[in-house]
C-alpha positions as CSV (number, residue, x, y, z in Angstrom):
1,M,11.1,0.0,17.2
2,R,13.1,2.4,15.3
3,G,16.7,3.3,15.9
4,S,19.9,3.9,13.9
5,I,21.6,1.4,11.8
6,R,25.3,0.9,12.8
7,G,28.0,-0.9,11.1
8,D,31.6,-0.8,10.0
9,R,30.7,1.1,6.8
10,A,28.1,3.8,7.1
11,L,25.1,3.3,4.6
12,T,22.4,5.5,3.7
13,R,18.8,4.1,4.3
14,L,18.4,4.1,0.5
15,E,21.6,2.0,0.0
16,F,20.5,-0.3,2.8
17,A,16.9,-1.0,1.2
18,T,18.5,-1.3,-2.3
19,L,21.0,-3.8,-1.3
20,I,18.4,-6.0,0.7
21,R,16.3,-6.2,-2.5
22,A,19.4,-6.7,-4.7
23,T,20.8,-9.4,-2.5
24,L,17.5,-11.3,-1.9
25,S,15.9,-10.9,-5.1
26,H,16.9,-14.3,-6.4
27,K,16.8,-16.2,-3.0
28,G,13.3,-17.6,-2.3
29,R,12.4,-19.4,0.7
30,G,11.8,-22.6,-1.3
31,E,15.4,-23.1,-1.9
32,E,16.9,-26.3,-0.4
33,K,19.1,-26.3,2.8
34,A,22.8,-26.2,2.3
35,G,24.0,-29.7,2.3
36,G,20.5,-31.3,2.0
37,S,17.4,-31.9,0.0
38,E,14.8,-31.0,2.5
39,A,13.1,-27.8,1.6
40,L,12.4,-25.0,4.3
41,H,9.0,-24.3,2.5
42,P,7.3,-25.5,-0.7
43,P,8.9,-23.6,-3.6
44,R,7.1,-20.2,-3.9
45,Q,6.0,-19.0,-7.2
46,S,8.5,-16.2,-7.5
47,D,11.3,-18.7,-7.1
48,K,10.3,-20.4,-10.6
49,N,10.0,-17.1,-12.2
50,P,13.2,-15.0,-11.6
51,P,13.1,-11.5,-12.5
52,N,14.5,-9.6,-15.6
53,L,18.4,-9.8,-15.0
54,S,18.9,-6.6,-16.9
55,L,16.8,-4.7,-14.8
56,E,18.6,-6.2,-11.8
57,T,22.0,-5.4,-13.0
58,R,20.9,-1.7,-13.8
59,F,19.3,-1.6,-10.3
60,M,22.5,-2.7,-8.6
61,N,24.4,0.2,-10.5
62,D,22.5,2.7,-8.7
63,V,24.6,2.3,-5.4
64,P,28.4,2.4,-4.7
65,Y,30.1,-1.1,-4.6
66,I,29.3,-3.0,-1.4
67,S,31.7,-5.6,-0.3
68,P,30.3,-9.3,0.2
69,L,31.2,-8.8,3.9
70,D,29.0,-5.6,4.1
71,Q,26.2,-7.4,2.0
72,A,26.2,-10.1,4.7
73,R,26.1,-7.4,7.4
74,I,23.1,-5.8,5.8
75,L,21.4,-9.2,5.6
76,S,22.1,-9.7,9.2
77,E,20.7,-6.5,10.3
78,A,17.6,-7.2,8.3
79,L,17.2,-10.5,9.9
80,P,15.1,-9.3,12.9
81,H,12.7,-7.4,10.7
82,M,12.2,-10.3,8.5
83,Q,11.4,-12.7,11.6
84,R,8.9,-10.1,12.7
85,Y,7.1,-10.1,9.5
86,D,7.5,-13.9,8.7
87,E,4.2,-15.4,7.3
88,E,2.4,-12.1,8.2
89,T,0.0,-10.2,5.9
90,I,1.1,-6.7,5.0
91,V,-1.7,-4.3,3.3
92,I,-0.2,-1.7,1.1
93,K,-2.3,1.0,-0.4
94,Y,-0.3,2.3,-3.5
95,G,-1.7,5.7,-4.6
96,G,-0.8,9.3,-5.3
97,H,1.0,10.9,-8.2
98,A,3.8,8.4,-8.0
99,M,1.6,5.8,-9.6
100,G,1.8,7.8,-13.0
101,A,5.7,7.3,-13.5
102,E,6.2,3.8,-15.2
103,E,9.6,3.2,-13.6
104,T,8.5,4.2,-10.1
105,A,5.6,1.7,-10.5
106,K,8.1,-1.1,-11.7
107,A,10.3,-0.5,-8.8
108,F,7.2,-0.7,-6.4
109,A,6.3,-4.0,-8.0
110,R,9.9,-5.3,-7.6
111,D,9.8,-4.5,-3.9
112,I,6.3,-6.1,-3.6
113,V,7.9,-9.4,-5.1
114,L,10.7,-9.3,-2.6
115,L,8.2,-9.3,0.3
116,E,6.7,-12.4,-1.0
117,Q,10.4,-13.8,-1.6
118,T,10.9,-13.4,2.3
119,A,7.6,-15.3,3.2
120,I,5.6,-12.0,3.8
121,N,2.1,-12.1,2.3
122,P,1.6,-8.8,0.6
123,V,-2.0,-7.5,-0.3
124,V,-2.0,-4.5,-2.5
125,V,-4.8,-1.7,-2.6
126,H,-4.3,0.9,-5.4
127,G,-6.0,4.3,-5.9
128,G,-6.1,6.1,-9.2
129,G,-7.7,9.7,-8.8
130,P,-5.2,11.4,-11.1
131,Q,-5.7,8.8,-13.7
132,I,-9.4,8.9,-13.4
133,A,-9.5,12.6,-13.6
134,Q,-7.4,12.4,-16.9
135,M,-9.9,9.9,-18.5
136,L,-12.7,12.1,-17.6
137,Q,-11.1,15.2,-19.1
138,R,-10.2,13.3,-22.2
139,L,-14.0,12.2,-22.5
140,G,-15.2,15.7,-21.8
141,I,-16.9,14.7,-18.5
142,K,-16.7,17.4,-16.0
143,S,-15.6,16.4,-12.2
144,E,-17.3,17.9,-9.3
145,F,-16.2,17.5,-5.7
146,A,-17.9,18.1,-2.2
147,A,-16.7,17.5,1.2
148,G,-13.4,16.4,-0.3
149,L,-15.0,13.6,-2.2
150,R,-15.6,13.3,-6.1
151,I,-19.2,13.4,-6.9
152,T,-19.7,10.1,-9.0
153,D,-22.7,10.2,-11.1
154,A,-24.0,7.3,-13.4
155,A,-21.6,8.4,-16.2
156,T,-18.7,8.8,-14.2
157,I,-18.9,5.5,-12.2
158,E,-18.5,3.6,-15.6
159,I,-15.3,5.6,-16.1
160,V,-14.2,4.9,-12.6
161,E,-14.6,1.2,-12.8
162,M,-12.9,1.2,-16.3
163,V,-9.7,2.9,-15.1
164,L,-9.5,1.4,-11.7
165,A,-10.4,-2.4,-12.2
166,G,-9.3,-2.2,-15.8
167,S,-6.2,-0.2,-16.8
168,I,-4.6,0.6,-13.5
169,N,-5.1,-2.7,-12.0
170,K,-4.1,-5.0,-14.9
171,T,-1.0,-2.7,-15.5
172,L,0.2,-3.2,-11.9
173,V,-0.5,-6.8,-12.0
174,G,1.7,-7.2,-15.1
175,Y,4.5,-5.3,-13.5
176,I,4.5,-7.7,-10.5
177,N,4.3,-10.8,-12.8
178,E,7.2,-9.3,-14.9
179,A,9.2,-9.0,-11.9
180,G,8.6,-12.7,-10.9
181,G,5.6,-12.6,-8.8
182,K,2.2,-14.2,-9.4
183,A,-0.3,-11.3,-9.0
184,V,-4.1,-11.6,-9.3
185,G,-6.1,-8.5,-10.1
186,L,-9.6,-8.1,-8.2
187,C,-11.8,-5.5,-7.0
188,G,-14.1,-5.5,-4.1
189,K,-16.9,-6.7,-6.2
190,D,-15.2,-10.0,-7.1
191,G,-16.8,-12.7,-4.7
192,N,-18.6,-10.1,-2.8
193,M,-15.3,-9.3,-1.0
194,V,-16.5,-5.7,0.0
195,T,-20.1,-4.7,0.4
196,A,-20.6,-0.9,0.8
197,S,-23.3,1.7,1.7
198,K,-23.9,5.0,0.3
199,V,-21.8,7.8,1.6
200,T,-23.5,10.8,3.0
201,R,-21.7,13.9,3.8
202,S,-22.6,17.4,5.2
203,M,-21.2,20.7,4.4
204,V,-21.8,24.4,5.3
205,D,-23.1,26.5,2.6
206,P,-20.8,29.4,2.4
207,D,-23.5,31.7,1.3
208,S,-26.3,30.8,3.7
209,N,-24.0,29.3,6.5
210,I,-26.6,26.6,6.6
211,E,-25.3,23.1,7.0
212,K,-26.7,20.7,4.1
213,V,-26.5,17.1,3.2
214,V,-24.4,16.4,-0.1
215,D,-25.5,13.7,-2.5
216,L,-22.1,12.1,-3.7
217,G,-23.6,9.8,-6.0
218,F,-22.2,6.2,-6.4
219,V,-19.6,6.8,-3.5
220,G,-19.6,4.3,-1.0
221,E,-18.0,3.3,2.3
222,P,-17.3,-0.3,3.3
223,E,-19.8,-2.1,5.4
224,K,-18.8,-5.6,5.3
225,V,-15.5,-7.4,4.1
226,D,-16.0,-11.0,3.3
227,L,-12.4,-12.8,3.5
228,T,-13.5,-16.0,1.5
229,L,-11.7,-15.0,-1.7
230,L,-8.7,-13.5,-0.2
231,N,-8.1,-16.5,2.1
232,Q,-7.8,-18.6,-1.0
233,L,-5.0,-16.5,-2.4
234,I,-3.0,-15.2,0.7
235,G,-0.2,-17.7,1.5
236,H,-0.4,-19.6,-1.7
237,D,2.2,-17.8,-3.6
238,L,-0.5,-15.4,-5.0
239,I,-0.4,-11.5,-4.4
240,P,-3.9,-10.0,-4.4
241,V,-4.0,-6.5,-6.2
242,L,-7.4,-4.9,-5.5
243,A,-9.1,-2.0,-7.1
244,P,-11.2,0.1,-4.5
245,L,-14.6,-0.8,-6.0
246,A,-17.4,-2.3,-4.0
247,T,-20.9,-3.4,-4.6
248,S,-24.1,-2.7,-2.5
249,K,-26.5,-5.2,-1.2
250,S,-28.6,-4.5,-4.3
251,G,-25.8,-4.9,-6.5
252,Q,-25.0,-1.3,-7.2
253,T,-21.3,-0.4,-7.9
254,F,-19.8,2.1,-5.6
255,N,-16.4,4.1,-5.7
256,V,-14.7,3.7,-2.4
257,N,-11.8,6.0,-1.2
258,A,-8.6,3.8,-1.5
259,D,-7.3,4.7,1.9
260,T,-10.6,3.7,3.4
261,F,-10.9,0.4,1.3
262,A,-7.3,-0.5,2.3
263,G,-8.0,0.1,6.0
264,A,-11.5,-1.9,6.0
265,V,-9.5,-4.8,4.2
266,A,-6.5,-4.5,6.7
267,G,-8.8,-4.6,9.7
268,A,-10.6,-7.8,8.3
269,L,-7.4,-9.5,7.7
270,K,-6.1,-8.4,11.0
271,A,-2.9,-7.3,9.2
272,K,0.5,-7.1,10.9
273,R,0.9,-3.6,9.1
274,L,-1.0,-1.4,6.8
275,L,1.2,1.0,4.8
276,L,-0.5,4.1,3.4
277,L,1.7,5.3,0.3
278,T,0.8,8.8,-0.5
279,D,2.1,12.0,-2.0
280,V,3.2,13.4,1.5
281,P,5.9,12.3,3.8
282,G,3.8,11.6,6.8
283,V,2.0,13.4,9.5
284,L,3.8,16.9,10.0
285,D,4.0,19.0,13.2
286,K,3.3,22.7,13.1
287,S,6.7,23.6,12.0
288,R,6.0,21.1,9.0
289,K,8.5,18.6,10.3
290,L,7.9,14.9,10.1
291,I,6.4,13.4,13.2
292,P,8.0,9.8,13.1
293,E,5.8,8.1,15.4
294,L,2.2,8.8,17.0
295,S,0.0,6.8,19.3
296,V,-4.0,7.0,18.7
297,K,-4.3,9.2,21.7
298,D,-1.9,11.7,20.2
299,A,-3.2,11.7,16.8
300,R,-6.6,12.6,18.2
301,K,-4.9,15.5,19.9
302,L,-3.3,16.7,16.9
303,I,-6.7,16.6,14.9
304,A,-8.3,18.4,17.8
305,D,-5.6,21.3,17.9
306,G,-5.5,21.7,14.1
307,T,-2.1,20.4,13.7
308,I,-3.6,17.5,11.5
309,S,-5.9,19.0,9.2
310,G,-7.4,18.9,5.5
311,G,-6.9,15.6,3.8
312,M,-4.6,14.4,6.3
313,I,-7.6,13.9,8.7
314,P,-9.5,11.2,6.8
315,K,-6.1,9.4,6.4
316,V,-5.4,9.4,10.2
317,E,-8.9,8.5,10.8
318,T,-8.5,5.5,8.6
319,C,-5.3,4.4,10.5
320,I,-7.2,4.8,13.9
321,Y,-10.1,2.4,12.4
322,A,-7.8,-0.2,11.2
323,L,-6.0,-0.2,14.6
324,E,-9.3,-0.6,16.4
325,Q,-10.0,-3.6,14.1
326,G,-6.9,-5.4,15.0
327,V,-4.0,-4.1,12.9
328,E,-0.8,-3.8,14.9
329,G,0.5,-0.6,13.1
330,V,-0.3,1.8,10.5
331,V,2.4,3.9,8.5
332,I,1.8,6.8,6.4
333,I,4.6,7.0,3.9
334,D,5.5,9.0,0.9
335,G,5.3,6.6,-2.0
336,K,7.6,8.7,-4.2
337,T,10.6,7.7,-1.8
338,Q,12.5,4.9,-3.4
339,H,11.8,1.6,-1.8
340,A,9.7,3.1,0.7
341,V,8.1,-0.2,1.6
342,L,11.5,-1.8,2.2
343,L,12.9,1.2,4.1
344,E,9.6,0.8,6.5
345,L,9.6,-3.0,7.1
346,F,13.5,-3.9,6.7
347,T,15.4,-1.1,8.4
348,N,15.5,0.1,12.1
349,Q,14.5,3.6,11.2
350,G,11.5,3.2,9.2
351,T,10.1,6.0,7.0
352,G,6.9,8.2,7.2
353,T,4.7,8.3,10.3
354,L,4.0,5.2,12.3
355,I,0.6,5.3,14.3
356,H,-0.1,2.5,16.9
357,K,-2.2,2.1,19.9
């Protein structure tokens, strides 16, 4: 439920999220009870590897001075949210152009470690469209698109796999580990986690006005999610970081849209939340104002009347699919907003557009 945060001192949502992270960043759930030696939980890995204090000090300087009493109030206000997500799985799709900025990516990684510190089980799925485009351009490989999807030929799929499962995945894993977490970089091919089938799309030829089937090459959509590998990681101090690649039954590698991949994984896990971090603030109405909350019924109406259009349609369809598979709520968030994940999970107002049944 979303509402306004109230207190003796008015804080912006950013200050609130900032101070939650700064206050909790060294307080793991594995610490001993006051006055006793019995642990609340076994020590979490991030308790053993505290983050770089210089980064933390610089981060704290980004907000005005907050008294210890106000810090305590902030934690008190965050408590109901922490209890709601205690030991729950949250799938976060990290994508868009925000991935290209190193400091933004590092701040995102620190926020992910904070979730693990507070006994939340984060699973990260990342995209990489802009990075793939840059690498293809550097190698002189021309990209073609149809029906909103990249046509992925044999030469392109090699580059896609190299960028997604290689440089992007391992860089993000490194940032999370640097912040004190213990990330494991994987893709859908590992352990046959995600099996995909070839995507088929149709489009209307603008010249003949005849609908035709488009061959997108090695582009797939999830057919089955095997949780064997993820179940060995989730809840064991490890943070899965997944690249959206999958394999077919015959062993062919497929490039999968990151939103779709995240939705399939979240649905299989029955995640408490799926957060889609994108380049947009959320679903907008016809006046271009943010819609903070939508039911599935409302979302379908907005698609039908054209309010939701273009690239937002497949995102919302992914949200609906995930909800139908058992995810409790899906939120479309602007990934460029500082601490977007913390604002959504640990404050009353949230951020972006929450879609629910």
